[in-house]
C-alpha positions as CSV (number, residue, x, y, z in Angstrom):
1,X,0.0,0.0,0.0
2,X,1.5,3.4,-0.9
3,X,0.2,5.7,1.8
4,X,2.2,8.9,2.1
5,X,2.0,11.2,5.1
6,X,0.0,14.3,4.5
7,X,0.1,17.3,6.8
8,X,-3.4,18.5,6.1
9,X,-6.2,17.6,3.8
10,X,-7.5,20.1,1.1
11,X,-10.6,20.7,3.2
12,X,-8.6,21.8,6.2
13,X,-7.4,24.9,4.5
14,X,-9.3,28.1,4.5
15,X,-10.8,28.7,1.1
16,X,-10.0,32.4,1.2
17,X,-6.3,31.6,1.3
18,X,-6.4,29.2,-1.6
19,X,-5.9,30.1,-5.3
20,X,-9.0,30.1,-7.4
21,X,-8.0,26.8,-9.0
22,X,-8.1,25.0,-5.6
23,X,-11.6,26.5,-4.9
24,X,-12.8,25.0,-8.2
25,X,-11.2,21.7,-7.2
26,X,-13.0,21.7,-3.8
27,X,-16.4,22.4,-5.3
28,X,-15.9,19.8,-8.0
29,X,-14.9,17.3,-5.3
30,X,-17.9,18.0,-3.2
31,X,-20.3,17.8,-6.1
32,X,-19.4,14.2,-6.8
33,X,-16.9,15.0,-9.6
34,X,-13.3,14.2,-9.0
35,X,-10.2,13.0,-10.5
36,X,-8.4,9.7,-10.2
37,X,-6.1,11.2,-7.4
38,X,-9.2,11.7,-5.2
39,X,-10.5,8.3,-6.0
40,X,-7.1,6.7,-5.2
41,X,-6.9,8.6,-1.9
42,X,-10.5,7.5,-1.0
43,X,-9.6,3.9,-1.9
44,X,-6.5,4.1,0.3
45,X,-8.6,5.4,3.2
46,X,-11.0,2.5,2.8
47,X,-8.1,0.1,2.8
48,X,-6.7,1.7,6.0
49,X,-10.0,1.5,7.7
50,X,-10.4,-2.1,6.8
51,X,-6.9,-2.9,8.0
52,X,-7.5,-1.1,11.3
53,X,-10.7,-3.1,11.9
54,X,-8.9,-6.4,11.1
55,X,-5.9,-5.6,13.3
56,X,-8.1,-4.6,16.2
57,X,-10.1,-7.9,15.9
58,X,-6.9,-9.9,15.6
59,X,-5.2,-8.4,18.7
60,X,-8.4,-8.5,20.7
61,X,-8.7,-12.2,20.0
62,X,-5.1,-12.8,21.3
63,X,-5.8,-10.6,24.4
64,X,-9.2,-12.3,25.2
65,X,-7.9,-15.9,24.8
66,X,-4.6,-15.1,26.7
67,X,-6.4,-13.7,29.7
68,X,-4.0,-12.9,32.5
69,X,-1.1,-14.3,30.6
70,X,-1.5,-11.6,27.9
71,X,0.1,-8.2,28.2
72,X,-1.2,-5.0,26.8
73,X,-1.9,-4.5,23.1
74,X,0.6,-2.3,21.3
75,X,-0.3,-0.8,17.9
76,X,1.6,0.6,15.0
77,X,0.1,3.5,13.1
78,X,0.1,5.0,9.6
79,X,-1.1,8.4,8.6
80,X,-3.6,8.2,5.7
81,X,-4.1,10.6,2.8
82,X,-6.9,12.2,4.7
83,X,-4.4,13.2,7.5
84,X,-5.9,10.8,10.0
85,X,-3.9,8.1,11.8
86,X,-4.9,4.5,11.3
87,X,-3.9,1.3,13.1
88,X,-2.0,-0.9,10.7
89,X,-0.2,-3.4,12.9
90,X,-0.1,-4.7,16.5
91,X,1.2,-7.1,19.0
92,X,0.4,-8.6,22.3
93,X,3.1,-10.0,24.6
94,X,2.3,-13.3,26.3
95,X,4.0,-15.0,29.2
96,X,5.5,-18.4,28.2
97,X,7.6,-19.0,31.3
98,X,7.4,-22.4,32.9
99,X,5.4,-22.9,36.1
100,X,6.4,-24.6,39.3
101,X,4.9,-28.0,38.3
102,X,4.8,-29.8,35.0
103,X,1.0,-30.0,35.1
104,X,0.7,-26.3,35.7
105,X,3.1,-25.6,32.8
106,X,1.1,-27.9,30.5
107,X,-2.1,-26.0,31.4
108,X,-0.4,-22.7,30.9
109,X,1.0,-23.6,27.5
110,X,-2.4,-24.8,26.4
111,X,-3.7,-21.3,27.1
112,X,-0.7,-19.7,25.3
113,X,-1.3,-21.9,22.3
114,X,-5.1,-21.0,22.3
115,X,-4.2,-17.3,22.5
116,X,-1.7,-17.5,19.7
117,X,-4.2,-19.3,17.4
118,X,-7.3,-17.4,18.5
119,X,-7.5,-15.0,15.5
120,X,-9.3,-16.3,12.4
121,X,-6.1,-15.7,10.4
122,X,-3.1,-16.5,12.6
123,X,0.2,-15.0,11.3
124,X,3.4,-16.9,10.9
125,X,4.6,-15.4,14.2
126,X,1.3,-16.6,15.9
127,X,1.9,-20.1,14.6
128,X,5.5,-19.9,15.8
129,X,4.4,-19.0,19.3
130,X,1.8,-21.8,19.3
131,X,4.5,-24.3,18.2
132,X,6.9,-23.0,20.9
133,X,4.1,-23.4,23.6
134,X,3.5,-26.9,22.3
135,X,7.2,-27.9,22.6
136,X,7.3,-26.5,26.2
137,X,4.2,-28.4,27.1
138,X,5.6,-31.6,25.6
139,X,8.8,-31.3,27.6
140,X,6.7,-30.6,30.7
141,X,4.7,-33.8,30.0
142,X,7.9,-35.8,29.6
143,X,9.3,-34.4,32.8
144,X,6.0,-35.3,34.6
145,X,6.2,-38.8,33.2
146,X,9.8,-39.2,34.5
147,X,8.7,-38.0,37.9
148,X,6.0,-40.7,38.0
149,X,8.6,-43.3,36.9
150,X,11.0,-42.2,39.6
151,X,13.8,-41.1,37.1
152,X,13.7,-37.6,38.6
153,X,13.2,-36.7,42.2
154,X,11.2,-33.6,43.0
155,X,13.4,-32.4,45.8
156,X,16.7,-32.6,43.9
157,X,15.5,-31.5,40.5
158,X,16.9,-33.1,37.3
159,X,18.8,-36.4,37.5
160,X,21.9,-37.2,35.5
161,X,20.0,-38.6,32.5
162,X,17.8,-35.5,32.3
163,X,20.9,-33.3,32.5
164,X,22.4,-35.0,29.5
165,X,19.3,-34.3,27.5
166,X,19.6,-30.6,28.4
167,X,23.3,-30.4,27.5
168,X,22.5,-31.8,24.1
169,X,20.0,-29.0,23.6
170,X,22.8,-26.4,23.5
171,X,21.0,-23.8,21.3
172,X,18.1,-23.6,23.7
173,X,17.0,-20.2,24.8
174,X,14.8,-19.5,27.7
175,X,12.0,-17.1,26.6
176,X,10.0,-15.4,29.3
177,X,7.7,-13.4,27.0
178,X,6.8,-13.7,23.3
179,X,5.1,-11.1,21.3
180,X,2.2,-12.2,19.1
181,X,2.1,-10.0,16.0
182,X,-0.8,-9.2,13.6
């Protein structure tokens, strides 16, 4: 979309300070006549309004499904040809830190995944967050299974066999918050 910032619209200027050619332009524009430039600007404004509505719905879906795990919605803006500012992008941060128990971590990651995939049209970033939450949940389930089998003791943490698995995962990063983008 090629939307360029405009300081003021033609209608914002006082007609007395405009050359006669601009007054004719204004009256033609108001009477339904117009040129392709006006039509293109009107089309750009319609696109911006549509985009703003979609972004708001997308981010609100994340926020609603994320509940207390979701942070505040942050928007990016674009100035339209009419001089007004429109929302054209957004993000919601969501807490993906592990909980104290594997069961609580699994429940939390299910909510994170639901929040990431809540919009009707999840973005690639949304899908990435959902996949990350799925992996964290799977590791928590494996850990819970090892706890039940006695391979890991709750008081001492990870046993030698579990430590080896973590050492092999050298590129692992610990993410406390992930932003979900529109």
